[in-house]
C-alpha positions in Angstrom: 0.0 0.0 0.0 1.5 3.3 -1.0 1.6 6.4 1.2 -0.3 9.5 0.3 1.0 13.0 0.8 -0.4 14.8 3.9 -3.8 16.4 3.2 -4.5 14.3 0.1 -7.9 12.7 0.2 -8.3 9.0 -0.6 -11.5 7.8 -2.1 -13.1 4.9 -0.3 -15.5 2.6 -2.0 -17.3 -0.4 -0.4 -18.1 -3.3 -2.7 -21.0 -5.2 -1.3 -21.8 -7.3 -4.3 -20.7 -10.6 -2.6 -22.1 -9.7 0.9 -24.6 -12.0 2.6 -26.7 -11.3 5.6 -27.3 -13.6 8.5 -28.9 -13.3 11.9 -26.9 -14.3 15.0 -27.9 -14.5 18.6 -24.8 -16.3 19.8 -21.1 -15.6 19.4 -18.1 -17.7 20.3 -14.6 -16.1 20.4 -11.1 -17.5 20.3 -7.9 -15.5 20.4 -4.2 -15.8 19.5 -1.5 -13.3 20.0 -2.2 -11.8 16.5 -5.9 -12.3 15.9 -9.4 -12.8 17.3 -11.7 -15.3 15.8 -15.5 -14.7 16.1 -17.9 -17.5 15.2 -21.5 -16.3 14.9 -24.5 -18.5 15.1 -28.1 -19.2 16.3 -28.9 -21.0 19.5 -32.0 -23.1 19.2 -33.6 -24.5 22.4 -35.0 -28.0 22.0 -35.7 -31.1 23.8 -33.0 -33.7 24.0 -33.1 -37.4 25.0 -35.6 -38.1 27.9 -37.2 -34.7 27.3 -34.1 -33.0 28.9 -33.7 -29.3 27.8 -30.9 -28.8 25.3 -29.6 -25.9 23.3 -28.1 -26.6 19.8 -25.9 -23.8 18.4 -25.7 -23.7 14.6 -22.6 -21.7 13.6 -23.0 -19.9 10.3 -20.2 -17.3 10.0 -16.6 -16.9 11.1 -14.8 -13.5 11.1 -11.1 -13.4 11.8 -9.5 -10.0 12.4 -6.3 -8.5 13.9 -6.4 -6.7 17.2 -6.5 -3.2 15.6 -9.6 -4.1 13.6 -11.1 -5.7 16.7 -10.6 -2.6 18.8 -12.2 -0.5 16.0 -15.2 -2.9 15.9 -15.5 -2.7 19.7 -15.6 1.1 19.6 -18.2 1.2 16.8 -20.4 -1.4 18.5 -20.0 0.4 21.9 -21.1 3.7 20.3 -24.0 2.1 18.5 -25.2 0.5 21.8 -24.8 3.8 23.7 -26.9 5.7 21.1 -29.6 3.0 21.1 -29.8 3.1 24.9 -30.1 6.9 24.9 -33.1 6.6 22.6 -34.7 3.5 24.0 -33.5 2.9 27.5 -31.0 0.5 29.0 -30.7 -3.0 27.4 -31.4 -5.6 30.1 -29.1 -8.6 29.6 -31.2 -10.8 31.8 -34.4 -10.1 29.9 -36.0 -13.0 27.9 -34.4 -13.5 24.6 -36.2 -12.7 21.4 -35.9 -14.4 18.1 -34.7 -12.9 14.8 -36.5 -9.9 13.5 -39.4 -10.5 11.2 -38.6 -10.3 7.5 
C-alpha cells in the first residue's frame, strides 16, 4: 500500500456485491497473540433425550481480524449501543431473549 502525501484525500468505495446477511444471537470467540476469531450462530432451544432441555448452536459465519480491527469494531459497537440506549432505555441482559426480527 503506497503512502499519500499529507492532506491528500483518498476515495473509499465499499463493494457489497458478494455480501450475505445472516442473523446471529450467539457468538463464540477464540484468540491468538495476533488475531481474534469470532464465530456467529443461532442458539435453538429444543428437547433432548428423555425430554431434557438442550440448546443446539448452529454456527454460520466466522470472522477473523487483527487486534487493531477488533478494537475499532468494539468502539463502533459500543457507540451504537450507547446511542440505542439513549433513545430506547438500557438494554437488560437478563431479559428474555427474542428471536430474529421478522422479515
